[in-house]
N, C-alpha and C positions, 0 to 999 in steps of 0.2 A: 536388114533394118526394118523394124515395124512400120507400117503404114495404116493406121487405124481408120484414117480418112477416106481410105478405098475401100472398107469393109461395110456394106450393106447392114451388118448385124452391130456396128460399134453404136455405144450407147453414150450420149452426152446428156449428162443430167439436166433436168430443168426442174426443178423441184418447185412444187407451190408454195413452202415455207422456207425460204433459204437458211434462215437462224437453225431451224428444227434438224433441217438436213446435214449442215453443218456439226450439230451435236452427235448426231448419228454416226457420221463419219469418224469423228473424233473418237468415239467408243470404239469404233471396229478396229481403228488405227492403235489405239492404246491396247486392245487385246493381243493384238499382233506383235507388238513391243514385248508385251510381258508374258508371250507363248513359252520361252524356255523356262521361266522362272514357274510357269503354272504346269507345265511337264513334269519337272522335278517334285511338285506336289500332288501329280497323279491325275491333274487336269490337261484335256487333249483339246486344242483349237484346232478345226478344219474349216475349210472354204469350200462351198458348192457354187456352182452356177446354175442361175434359175433356168437358162436355155441349154440343157445338157446336149441335145440335138445339134448342135453346131459344133 
């Protein structure tokens, strides 16, 4: 079972502008929802971690 509260590297977002942050999250989620359709059109969606050493 995942226990993110026990990880010192877990990030809980505390955005300066919550409405802008919500829009950005929605954009990313929308891309992931459409990933399969985009793939069929030759577009590849990838995700990267900003803290690659963890």
